[in-house]
C-alpha positions in Angstrom: 227.1 -134.2 -1.9 227.6 -130.6 -3.0 230.5 -130.3 -0.4 232.3 -133.7 -1.0 234.4 -132.6 -4.1 236.1 -129.8 -1.9 237.3 -132.4 0.6 239.6 -133.9 -2.0 241.4 -130.6 -2.5 243.2 -130.9 0.7 244.8 -134.3 0.1 248.3 -134.6 -1.6 250.9 -136.9 -3.0 253.1 -137.7 -6.5 256.9 -138.4 -9.8 258.4 -136.5 -12.7 258.1 -138.4 -15.9 258.4 -136.3 -19.3 257.2 -137.4 -22.5 259.5 -137.3 -25.6 257.9 -134.2 -27.2 255.7 -131.5 -25.5 254.9 -128.3 -27.3 252.4 -125.5 -26.7 251.7 -121.9 -27.8 249.3 -119.8 -29.7 248.1 -119.7 -33.3 247.5 -116.1 -34.7 246.9 -114.4 -38.0 249.1 -111.8 -39.7 247.3 -109.1 -37.4 248.2 -111.0 -34.3 244.6 -111.9 -33.8 244.2 -115.3 -32.4 242.8 -118.2 -34.6 240.5 -120.4 -32.7 240.0 -124.1 -33.8 243.2 -124.3 -35.8 244.4 -127.8 -36.4 247.9 -128.7 -35.0 249.4 -132.1 -35.8 252.8 -133.8 -35.6 254.0 -134.3 -39.1 254.0 -138.1 -40.1 251.3 -139.0 -37.4 247.7 -138.8 -36.5 248.6 -137.2 -33.2 247.1 -133.6 -33.1 244.9 -131.3 -31.4 242.7 -128.3 -32.0 243.5 -124.7 -30.6 240.9 -123.3 -28.2 238.8 -120.2 -28.4 241.8 -118.0 -27.7 244.1 -119.8 -30.3 245.9 -121.6 -27.5 247.1 -125.3 -27.9 249.0 -128.1 -26.2 250.2 -131.2 -27.7 252.6 -134.0 -26.7 253.7 -137.5 -27.6 255.9 -140.4 -26.3 257.5 -140.6 -29.6 260.1 -138.2 -31.2 258.8 -135.9 -33.7 260.7 -132.8 -34.9 257.9 -131.1 -37.1 254.4 -130.0 -36.7 251.8 -128.9 -39.3 249.3 -126.1 -38.4 246.3 -125.5 -40.7 242.9 -123.7 -40.7 240.5 -123.1 -43.6 241.1 -119.9 -45.4 244.8 -119.9 -44.2 248.1 -121.3 -45.8 249.2 -124.7 -44.1 252.4 -124.1 -42.2 255.0 -126.6 -41.1 257.8 -125.8 -38.6 260.5 -127.5 -36.7 259.9 -127.9 -33.0 262.1 -128.8 -30.0 261.4 -131.6 -27.6 260.1 -129.2 -25.0 258.8 -125.8 -26.5 255.7 -124.4 -24.9 255.8 -120.8 -25.9 255.3 -121.0 -29.7 253.7 -118.2 -31.5 252.5 -119.5 -34.9 251.5 -117.0 -37.6 249.3 -118.2 -40.5 248.9 -116.3 -43.6 245.5 -116.0 -45.5 245.2 -118.1 -48.5 243.2 -116.3 -51.1 243.2 -119.4 -53.6 241.7 -121.6 -50.9 239.0 -118.9 -50.1 238.0 -119.4 -53.7 237.4 -123.0 -53.4 235.8 -123.1 -49.9 232.8 -120.8 -49.2 233.4 -119.1 -45.8 231.2 -116.3 -44.3 231.3 -114.9 -40.8 233.5 -117.6 -39.5 231.1 -120.2 -40.6 231.3 -123.0 -43.1 228.5 -123.7 -45.4 227.0 -127.2 -45.1 225.9 -127.3 -48.8 228.6 -129.1 -50.8 230.7 -129.8 -47.8 232.3 -133.3 -48.0 232.6 -133.5 -44.2 228.8 -133.0 -44.0 228.4 -135.9 -46.5 230.5 -138.1 -44.3 228.5 -137.2 -41.3 225.2 -138.0 -42.9 226.8 -141.6 -43.6 227.6 -141.8 -39.9 224.0 -141.2 -38.9 222.8 -144.0 -41.4 225.2 -146.4 -40.0 225.3 -145.7 -36.3 223.0 -148.5 -35.3 224.9 -150.9 -37.4 228.2 -150.7 -35.4 229.7 -152.2 -32.3 227.5 -154.4 -30.0 224.5 -153.3 -31.9 225.3 -155.9 -34.5 224.8 -158.9 -32.4 221.9 -160.6 -30.4 224.0 -161.1 -27.3 227.3 -159.7 -26.2 229.6 -159.8 -23.3 232.9 -158.2 -22.4 235.4 -157.3 -19.5 235.6 -153.7 -18.4 238.3 -151.9 -16.5 237.6 -148.6 -15.0 240.0 -146.1 -13.2 239.0 -143.1 -11.5 241.7 -140.6 -10.5 241.8 -137.2 -9.0 245.0 -135.0 -9.0 245.9 -131.6 -7.6 247.2 -129.6 -10.6 249.4 -126.5 -11.2 251.9 -127.6 -8.7 254.7 -125.0 -8.5 257.5 -124.0 -5.9 255.3 -121.6 -4.3 252.7 -124.1 -3.6 255.3 -126.6 -2.2 256.5 -123.9 0.3 253.2 -123.3 1.8 253.0 -124.0 5.5 250.1 -126.3 5.2 252.5 -128.9 3.7 255.2 -128.5 6.3 256.1 -132.0 7.7 254.6 -133.5 4.4 257.1 -132.3 1.8 257.7 -135.8 0.7 254.5 -135.9 -1.1 256.0 -133.6 -3.9 258.6 -136.3 -4.8 256.2 -137.6 -7.5 254.8 -134.8 -9.5 253.9 -135.6 -13.1 252.7 -133.6 -16.2 249.3 -134.0 -18.0 249.7 -135.1 -21.6 246.5 -133.2 -22.4 247.2 -129.7 -20.8 250.8 -129.7 -20.1 250.3 -128.8 -16.4 252.0 -130.4 -13.4 249.8 -132.6 -11.2 249.9 -134.6 -8.1 247.7 -137.7 -7.8 245.5 -137.8 -4.6 243.1 -140.5 -5.2 242.6 -143.7 -7.4 239.6 -146.1 -7.6 239.9 -149.2 -9.8 237.2 -151.5 -10.6 236.8 -154.6 -12.9 233.3 -155.5 -14.4 231.8 -158.4 -16.4 229.2 -156.9 -18.6 226.5 -158.8 -20.5 223.8 -157.7 -22.8 220.8 -158.9 -24.9 219.8 -156.6 -27.7 216.6 -158.6 -28.4 215.2 -158.2 -24.9 217.0 -154.8 -24.2 218.4 -156.4 -21.0 221.8 -155.6 -19.6 223.7 -157.0 -16.5 227.0 -155.7 -15.1 228.8 -157.6 -12.3 231.4 -155.9 -10.1 234.1 -158.5 -9.7 237.0 -156.3 -8.3 237.3 -153.0 -6.7 240.2 -151.2 -5.0 240.5 -147.6 -3.5 243.3 -145.4 -2.4 242.6 -142.8 0.2 238.9 -143.1 0.7 238.3 -146.7 1.4 235.6 -146.0 4.0 234.2 -142.7 2.6 231.3 -143.8 0.7 230.1 -140.3 0.2 233.0 -139.3 -1.8 233.1 -142.2 -3.8 229.5 -142.0 -4.7 229.9 -138.3 -5.6 232.9 -139.2 -7.9 231.1 -141.9 -9.6 227.9 -139.7 -10.1 230.3 -137.2 -12.0 231.4 -139.7 -14.4 228.4 -141.6 -15.8 228.6 -143.3 -19.1 227.7 -141.7 -22.4 227.4 -142.6 -26.1 229.1 -140.3 -28.7 226.5 -141.4 -31.2 223.6 -139.9 -29.1 222.4 -136.5 -29.8 223.3 -135.3 -26.4 226.2 -136.2 -24.1 225.4 -135.8 -20.4 228.4 -134.4 -18.3 228.0 -132.9 -14.9 224.2 -132.7 -15.0 224.5 -130.8 -18.4 223.4 -131.8 -22.0 226.3 -131.2 -24.4 225.5 -131.4 -28.2 227.3 -134.3 -29.6 229.5 -133.6 -32.6 228.0 -136.7 -34.2 224.4 -135.4 -33.4 221.8 -134.9 -36.1 221.5 -131.4 -34.7 225.2 -130.9 -35.0 224.8 -129.0 -38.4 223.1 -126.2 -36.6 225.7 -126.2 -33.8 229.2 -127.0 -35.3 231.3 -126.1 -38.3 232.8 -129.3 -40.0 235.9 -129.5 -42.3 237.5 -132.5 -43.9 241.2 -132.0 -43.5 243.1 -135.3 -43.9 242.8 -139.0 -44.7 245.3 -141.8 -43.7 245.5 -145.4 -42.8 244.8 -146.2 -39.1 245.2 -149.9 -38.1 245.2 -150.7 -41.9 241.8 -149.0 -42.2 241.5 -146.0 -44.5 240.0 -143.2 -42.5 239.0 -139.6 -42.8 239.8 -136.8 -40.5 237.1 -134.3 -39.8 237.7 -131.2 -37.7 234.8 -129.6 -36.0 234.2 -126.4 -33.8 231.2 -124.5 -32.5 229.4 -122.0 -34.5 228.6 -119.9 -31.4 230.1 -119.2 -27.9 228.4 -119.8 -24.7 226.6 -123.0 -25.6 227.3 -126.6 -24.4 229.5 -127.8 -27.2 232.9 -129.2 -28.0 235.7 -128.7 -30.4 238.0 -131.3 -31.8 238.4 -134.0 -34.5 237.5 -137.5 -35.3 238.8 -140.2 -37.6 236.1 -142.2 -39.4 236.3 -145.3 -41.5 235.6 -144.9 -45.3 233.3 -148.0 -45.7 231.6 -148.7 -42.4 231.6 -145.0 -41.4 232.3 -146.1 -37.9 234.3 -143.6 -35.7 237.8 -145.0 -35.2 239.1 -142.2 -32.8 237.5 -139.0 -31.6 238.8 -136.0 -29.4 236.4 -133.6 -27.7 237.4 -130.4 -25.9 234.4 -128.7 -24.2 233.7 -125.1 -25.4 235.4 -122.8 -22.7 232.8 -120.2 -22.8 230.1 -122.8 -22.0 227.9 -121.9 -19.0 229.2 -124.5 -16.5 230.7 -123.7 -13.0 233.9 -124.7 -11.4 235.4 -126.3 -14.4 238.0 -124.9 -16.8 238.4 -127.8 -19.1 236.6 -130.9 -20.2 238.5 -133.2 -22.6 237.2 -136.7 -24.0 238.9 -139.2 -26.3 237.6 -142.6 -27.5 239.5 -145.2 -29.4 237.8 -148.1 -31.2 239.2 -151.6 -32.1 238.6 -153.3 -35.5 237.3 -156.9 -34.8 237.0 -157.5 -38.6 236.3 -155.6 -41.7 232.9 -154.3 -40.5 232.9 -154.3 -36.6 234.4 -151.4 -34.7 234.3 -152.0 -30.9 235.0 -149.5 -28.2 238.5 -150.0 -26.8 239.3 -147.2 -24.6 237.4 -144.0 -23.2 239.2 -141.2 -21.5 237.8 -138.2 -19.8 239.6 -135.4 -18.0 238.0 -132.5 -16.1 239.9 -129.5 -14.7 237.9 -128.5 -11.6 238.8 -125.0 -10.3 237.3 -122.0 -8.6 239.0 -119.7 -11.1 239.3 -119.9 -14.9 242.5 -118.3 -15.3 245.2 -120.4 -16.9 247.4 -120.5 -13.6 244.5 -121.2 -11.3 245.2 -124.1 -9.2 242.6 -126.7 -9.0 242.1 -130.5 -9.5 242.0 -132.9 -12.4 239.4 -135.6 -12.4 240.2 -138.5 -14.8 238.3 -141.5 -15.8 239.8 -144.2 -18.0 237.7 -147.1 -19.1 238.9 -150.0 -21.1 237.2 -153.0 -22.9 238.5 -156.5 -23.8 237.5 -159.9 -24.5 234.3 -159.4 -26.4 232.1 -162.5 -27.0 229.0 -162.6 -29.1 225.8 -164.6 -29.6 226.1 -166.7 -26.4 222.6 -166.7 -25.1 222.6 -166.6 -21.3 218.7 -166.9 -21.0 216.3 -164.6 -19.4 216.8 -165.9 -15.9 220.5 -164.8 -16.0 219.4 -161.2 -16.4 216.9 -161.5 -13.5 219.6 -162.5 -11.2 222.0 -160.1 -9.6 225.7 -160.5 -8.6 226.4 -160.5 -4.8 228.0 -157.0 -4.2 228.1 -158.1 -0.6 231.0 -160.5 -1.4 233.9 -159.1 0.5 236.4 -160.8 -1.7 235.5 -158.3 -4.4 237.1 -155.6 -2.2 240.3 -157.4 -1.1 241.9 -158.7 -4.4 245.5 -159.2 -4.2 248.1 -157.5 -6.4 248.4 -160.7 -8.6 244.8 -160.2 -9.5 245.3 -156.5 -10.4 248.4 -157.3 -12.4 246.4 -159.7 -14.5 243.2 -157.6 -14.8 244.5 -154.0 -15.3 244.0 -153.4 -19.0 246.3 -150.5 -18.7 249.4 -150.5 -16.2 249.4 -147.8 -13.6 252.2 -145.2 -14.0 255.0 -144.8 -11.5 253.1 -141.8 -9.8 249.8 -143.8 -9.7 251.4 -146.7 -8.1 252.8 -144.3 -5.5 249.3 -143.1 -4.3 248.8 -146.3 -2.5 252.2 -146.3 -0.7 252.0 -142.5 -0.2 248.6 -142.6 1.8 249.9 -145.3 4.1 252.6 -142.9 4.9 250.4 -139.7 5.3 248.0 -141.5 7.4 250.7 -141.5 10.1 251.3 -137.7 10.0 249.4 -135.8 12.6 248.8 -132.7 10.5 247.3 -134.8 7.7 244.9 -136.4 10.2 243.8 -133.0 11.3 243.2 -131.8 7.7 241.3 -134.9 6.7 239.1 -134.6 10.0 238.3 -131.0 9.0 237.2 -131.8 5.6 235.2 -134.8 6.6 233.3 -132.7 9.1 232.5 -130.1 6.4 231.4 -132.8 3.9 229.4 -135.1 6.1 228.4 -132.9 8.9 229.8 -135.3 11.4 232.9 -135.2 13.7 234.5 -138.7 13.6 235.7 -140.5 16.7 236.6 -144.1 17.1 233.5 -146.0 15.9 231.2 -143.0 16.6 230.3 -139.9 14.7 229.1 -136.9 16.5 226.7 -134.7 14.7 225.1 -133.6 12.4 226.7 -130.4 13.5 224.6 -128.3 11.0 221.4 -129.1 13.1 223.1 -128.0 16.5 221.1 -124.7 16.6 217.5 -123.7 15.7 214.8 -121.4 16.7 211.0 -121.0 16.7 208.3 -119.4 18.8 207.6 -122.3 21.0 211.2 -123.5 21.9 213.0 -120.1 21.3 216.5 -120.9 20.9 217.0 -124.7 20.5 220.3 -126.6 20.8 220.8 -130.2 19.7 223.5 -132.8 20.1 223.5 -136.3 18.5 225.6 -138.9 16.9 225.7 -142.4 15.3 227.8 -145.5 15.4 230.2 -145.8 12.4 232.5 -148.8 11.6 233.5 -147.8 8.1 230.3 -147.5 6.2 229.4 -151.1 5.3 228.3 -152.2 8.8 225.2 -154.4 9.0 223.8 -152.3 11.9 223.7 -148.8 13.0 222.5 -146.9 16.2 221.9 -143.1 16.1 220.2 -140.6 18.4 220.0 -137.1 19.8 218.9 -134.9 22.5 217.7 -131.3 22.3 216.8 -128.6 24.6 214.6 -125.4 24.1 215.4 -122.5 26.2 211.9 -121.0 26.0 209.7 -124.1 26.8 212.5 -125.4 29.1 212.0 -128.9 27.8 214.2 -131.8 26.8 213.6 -133.7 23.6 215.2 -136.9 22.3 215.2 -139.4 19.5 216.8 -142.8 19.2 216.7 -145.4 16.4 218.5 -148.6 15.4 218.5 -150.7 12.3 219.9 -154.3 11.8 220.4 -156.0 8.4 219.6 -159.7 9.2 219.9 -160.8 5.4 222.2 -159.2 3.1 221.1 -161.0 -0.1 217.5 -159.7 0.2 218.5 -156.7 2.3 216.1 -157.6 5.1 216.4 -154.9 7.7 214.8 -154.7 11.0 214.4 -151.1 12.5 212.7 -149.3 15.4 213.0 -146.3 17.6 211.3 -143.6 19.6 211.1 -139.8 19.3 209.7 -137.1 21.7 209.9 -133.8 20.2 208.3 -130.6 19.1 207.6 -130.7 15.3 205.9 -128.6 12.5 203.7 -131.2 11.0 201.7 -130.9 7.9 204.7 -130.0 5.8 204.5 -132.9 3.5 201.6 -134.5 1.6 203.2 -137.8 1.4 203.8 -138.7 5.2 206.4 -141.1 6.6 207.2 -142.6 10.1 210.8 -141.5 10.1 211.9 -141.5 13.7 214.8 -139.0 13.4 213.3 -136.8 10.6 212.7 -133.1 11.4 211.3 -130.6 8.8 213.1 -127.4 8.1 210.0 -125.6 9.1 210.3 -126.7 12.7 213.5 -124.7 13.5 214.0 -122.2 10.7 215.8 -119.1 11.9 214.2 -116.8 9.3 210.5 -117.1 8.9 207.6 -115.1 7.8 204.6 -114.9 10.1 204.3 -116.9 13.3 205.8 -120.2 13.8 203.7 -121.3 16.8 201.5 -124.0 15.1 203.8 -126.7 16.5 202.9 -130.1 17.9 204.4 -132.1 20.6 204.9 -135.6 19.1 205.8 -139.0 20.8 206.4 -141.6 18.1 207.5 -145.1 18.3 207.7 -147.7 15.6 209.0 -151.1 14.5 209.6 -151.7 10.6 210.7 -154.6 8.5 212.2 -153.6 5.2 213.2 -156.0 2.3 214.6 -155.5 -1.1 214.2 -159.0 -2.8 214.9 -157.5 -6.3 217.1 -154.8 -7.2 215.4 -151.3 -6.7 212.1 -153.1 -5.5 211.6 -152.4 -1.8 208.8 -153.5 0.7 208.5 -152.1 4.1 205.9 -152.9 6.6 205.5 -152.2 10.3 203.5 -150.8 13.3 203.7 -147.2 14.7 202.2 -145.6 17.7 202.1 -141.9 18.2 200.5 -139.2 20.6 199.9 -135.7 19.3 199.1 -132.6 21.2 199.6 -128.9 20.7 202.9 -127.4 22.0 201.7 -123.9 22.0 198.7 -122.1 23.7 198.0 -120.2 20.6 197.2 -123.4 18.7 195.3 -126.7 19.3 194.5 -129.9 17.6 191.2 -130.5 19.4 188.4 -132.7 18.2 185.1 -133.9 19.3 184.9 -137.6 20.3 182.0 -140.0 19.9 180.3 -138.6 23.0 180.6 -135.0 21.8 183.3 -134.2 24.4 186.3 -132.2 23.3 189.7 -134.0 23.3 193.1 -132.2 23.1 195.4 -135.2 22.4 195.5 -137.7 19.6 196.6 -141.3 20.6 197.0 -143.4 17.3 198.4 -146.9 16.5 198.9 -147.7 12.8 199.8 -150.6 10.5 201.9 -149.4 7.6 202.8 -151.1 4.3 204.9 -149.4 1.5 206.0 -150.5 -1.9 208.9 -148.3 -3.4 210.2 -148.6 -6.9 213.4 -146.9 -8.1 214.2 -148.2 -11.6 217.7 -147.4 -12.9 218.9 -146.4 -9.4 222.6 -147.1 -8.8 224.0 -147.3 -5.2 227.4 -147.8 -3.6 228.2 -149.8 -0.6 226.4 -153.0 0.9 225.9 -152.1 4.4 222.7 -151.2 6.4 222.8 -147.8 4.9 223.9 -146.9 1.2 224.5 -143.9 -0.9 223.1 -143.1 -4.4 225.4 -142.9 -7.3 223.1 -141.4 -9.7 220.1 -138.9 -9.5 218.0 -139.4 -12.7 216.0 -142.4 -11.6 212.3 -142.4 -10.9 211.1 -142.7 -7.4 207.6 -144.4 -7.2 206.1 -144.9 -3.7 202.6 -146.6 -3.0 201.7 -146.6 0.7 198.8 -148.2 2.6 198.1 -147.2 6.3 195.5 -148.6 8.5 194.5 -147.0 11.8 194.3 -149.6 14.5 191.4 -148.7 17.1 191.8 -149.6 20.6 195.2 -151.0 20.3 197.2 -149.2 23.0 194.1 -147.2 23.6 194.2 -145.9 20.0 191.4 -143.4 19.0 190.5 -144.0 15.3 189.8 -146.6 12.6 190.6 -145.5 9.2 192.6 -146.4 6.0 194.9 -144.2 4.0 196.2 -144.6 0.5 199.1 -142.6 -0.8 200.9 -142.3 -4.1 204.1 -140.5 -4.9 206.1 -140.1 -8.2 209.2 -138.1 -8.7 211.7 -138.0 -11.6 214.0 -135.4 -13.3 214.5 -135.5 -16.9 217.3 -134.1 -19.1 215.5 -132.4 -22.0 218.2 -132.3 -24.6 219.7 -128.9 -25.0 216.8 -127.3 -22.9 217.9 -128.2 -19.5 216.3 -130.5 -16.9 212.9 -130.8 -15.7 211.8 -131.9 -12.3 208.4 -133.5 -11.9 206.6 -134.6 -8.8 203.0 -135.9 -8.7 201.2 -136.9 -5.4 197.8 -138.0 -4.5 196.1 -139.6 -1.5 192.9 -140.4 0.2 191.8 -141.0 3.8 188.8 -143.2 4.4 187.1 -142.7 7.7 186.8 -139.9 10.4 190.2 -138.3 11.6 191.0 -135.3 13.4 193.4 -132.4 12.3 196.6 -134.2 13.4 196.0 -137.1 11.0 194.6 -135.1 8.0 196.6 -134.2 4.8 197.5 -130.7 5.2 198.7 -128.9 2.2 202.3 -127.8 2.9 202.9 -124.2 3.4 206.3 -122.4 3.3 206.8 -119.6 5.8 210.5 -119.3 5.2 212.4 -117.0 3.1 213.9 -120.0 1.1 212.7 -122.4 -1.7 211.7 -125.7 -0.3 210.8 -128.5 -2.6 207.4 -129.9 -2.4 205.9 -127.0 -0.5 203.8 -124.0 -1.7 205.6 -120.8 -1.5 202.7 -118.5 -0.9 200.8 -120.6 1.6 201.0 -120.5 5.3 200.8 -123.5 7.6 197.2 -125.0 7.6 195.8 -122.7 4.9 194.4 -125.8 3.2 193.2 -129.0 5.1 192.2 -132.1 3.0 191.3 -135.9 3.3 191.5 -136.3 -0.5 194.2 -134.6 -2.5 196.1 -134.6 -5.7 199.1 -132.2 -6.5 201.5 -131.5 -9.4 204.8 -129.8 -9.2 206.9 -128.9 -12.2 210.2 -127.0 -12.3 212.4 -126.5 -15.3 216.0 -125.3 -15.4 217.0 -123.9 -18.8 220.9 -123.6 -17.9 221.3 -120.3 -19.4 219.9 -121.2 -22.7 218.2 -117.8 -23.3 220.5 -115.6 -21.3 223.5 -116.8 -23.2 222.0 -115.0 -26.2 221.6 -111.7 -24.5 225.1 -109.7 -24.8 225.1 -108.3 -21.2 223.7 -111.2 -19.4 225.6 -114.0 -21.0 228.8 -112.7 -19.3 227.2 -113.2 -16.0 226.3 -116.9 -16.8 222.9 -116.4 -15.2 220.5 -119.2 -15.7 216.6 -119.3 -16.0 214.3 -121.4 -14.0 210.4 -121.6 -14.1 208.0 -123.4 -11.9 204.4 -124.5 -11.6 202.7 -126.0 -8.6 199.0 -126.9 -8.3 196.9 -128.9 -5.7 193.2 -130.0 -5.7 191.7 -131.4 -2.6 188.5 -131.9 -0.7 187.4 -132.7 2.8 184.3 -134.7 4.1 181.4 -133.3 6.0 182.2 -135.9 8.8 185.8 -134.7 9.3 184.6 -131.0 9.3 182.0 -132.1 12.0 184.6 -133.5 14.5 186.8 -130.5 14.2 187.1 -128.6 17.6 190.4 -126.9 16.8 190.9 -123.2 16.1 191.9 -124.2 12.4 189.1 -123.5 10.2 189.1 -126.2 7.4 189.2 -125.2 3.8 190.0 -127.4 1.1 191.4 -126.4 -2.5 188.4 -127.6 -4.3 188.8 -125.0 -7.0 192.5 -126.0 -7.6 195.1 -123.7 -5.9 198.1 -123.0 -8.1 201.0 -120.7 -8.2 203.8 -120.2 -10.7 207.4 -118.8 -10.7 210.2 -117.4 -12.8 213.6 -117.1 -11.4 217.3 -116.6 -11.7 219.9 -118.9 -10.5 223.8 -119.2 -10.7 223.9 -115.7 -9.2 227.6 -115.7 -8.0 227.3 -119.3 -8.9 225.6 -120.3 -5.7 222.5 -118.3 -5.3 219.0 -118.6 -6.8 216.3 -116.0 -6.6 212.6 -116.9 -7.4 209.7 -114.6 -8.1 206.3 -116.4 -7.3 202.8 -115.4 -8.1 199.6 -116.8 -6.8 197.2 -117.9 -9.5 194.1 -118.7 -7.6 192.4 -118.2 -4.1 193.7 -114.7 -4.2 191.0 -113.2 -2.1 191.6 -115.4 0.8 192.2 -113.5 4.2 195.9 -112.5 4.5 196.6 -114.1 1.1 200.2 -113.8 -0.2 199.6 -113.1 -3.8 203.3 -112.5 -4.7 206.7 -113.4 -3.0 210.4 -113.6 -3.4 212.4 -116.5 -2.1 215.9 -117.6 -2.5 218.1 -120.6 -2.0 221.8 -121.5 -1.9 223.3 -124.5 -3.7 226.5 -125.9 -5.5 225.8 -126.7 -9.1 227.9 -127.3 -12.1 
């Protein structure tokens, strides 16, 4: 996911359409110091903007205006004549001593006491639950959503680069952004039409996808899922607005008085409604805030229009600008309904004004609202059939009727442009390269080779290990898939392999049959909650950089057959049978146990029956094939698993029962960042050897690995009953941003706490004949950490301390581990 965005940077297309008036420049005082957050508006209109932290602004309109008005508290309002295209204005404002007597200003802040803008803001808080669809028991509407990505800052130098040789025609259709004034080239559009229904009494909501159309990535579900994850819905009336996994303080938030300055600057009729105009801007730099203005009705105190520009100094990576605007329709004298929601993001590695990057734009439009038509509870329990292929092949007549906003000439050109580009050999090579980097697979006809990132590995048993594999691929929504691999270790001179297949026999209930076989060398005991994944292999099994030995590996031969069903959205059942044999892969390690006759056995043979219930409430996915991709990440994952050891089946050794429970979720904690929580517990009933026990997962690498214990080695603790808690909180630079030196580095704070309790029965201790001495963390093992992330924007460094069992032999009481990651 972290690499999908960069794949878009290599694609290209485009038309030149100029608005009537385009102006830009900078607002300064008499000392030529920039004036941030000054109000700039076309005279005789409500079209305006607010200068940024450096006093710079850009404004355009399709109508012809000849004058602008520039104002800021404490300065004289200035009007001046402008040309149709004037992007280098330098506007000087003079201090106004009379205004300073009327409005109390200190240290760049506006006092809240006696401020008419604050009085209006308090009315908005009172009325926010009495606006829009909240006024009705039931509601429904049609929603049209358009997602678009464009290359920006297109210039002659870029057009002449060798990479575009043979593809120069893509520059025939370059447009100019109405928000920033930069030239751009559309490269991707996704259009979707939804029917949305809601019941405010029961708090139920249903949204049916009825039409979908892509340009450029019809078969690339990874890219589409990533794009949709970037642009989740938000509500301006909430205290915090989630964008790119960050919590921005809403200008309409109740905590806004501590975060923003507000000023009442104008009043006017908008759609025959008298409205007030309030300008707002942040009190401090470096925080996740906006600047802009909004128009609010004088009687309902419902917002009619709002513009939000993200604070440029906010600690957010890879993005230069974020702009949001919303418009509301007047249904009657008291009901304001969302009509249009527009969001633009400027993605770029550099933050200089001329740095080239990419725009991500989402336009959402709403119409045909209906109210108080009760659909009944059964209606919300049912789900629309997203497998209906007609959704994805709507003709142009359908789109002409259902687009609530017509595509511009350059947007329409995207569909035609890609058809042409797809025939250009150089373009094919570029897209192939970025697909490899993004997915890890090399694409051939109906077959993907990879993942290439698993080609090489190393451990003490296999030495250098090479691996080659692949999967069938027919576009991403196929009902079946085969995949497999082969590997070879140069030290143990052995060939390993894995092969699996899955087939969806019922699309409506997502009934999937799957099975496979794997013979490989594996580091078992690296997860408390175990699975029977045929092709899974832990990072610990082939890490290049480790501490201590990596010879406690196991030769595993695993076969299974599973049936999975999802009769209700996000409720999944899985059941099946598996058979495995386990034996040591190294002479320095063994899994020996005493059998019922007291003889020592070195190999475990075990058949199991497995049943799993998984709940993932609020999870959103994309695609309808046998495999899907997640759209969002903030859903809870709850897993309950029951396993029964089947003695004597296929000469199986042990009769036992195992229960497992797993819960994971991440939470956005307002302006305090995000919290990751994981809880696991389990118990084994019956006698089992080391290979079937619950081993507390250690981490002998130099990297941070989720759900492992950084200061434990493999097999330090062995249990048959356990409970563990993992907490990790990311503050997103909340504290570092207040330290003068550190705030420039954009470092971010992260803290963690991990603990585990466990026990092991005397019976399981008694049958142990391995060289591993069993010890369970009956006094609770825990470790805690503090770290710095966002170092060079991609690196994280954690400092970890052991809080208990510090006197164990060879105990690691302190450690430093790192990790790489792409985060906004």
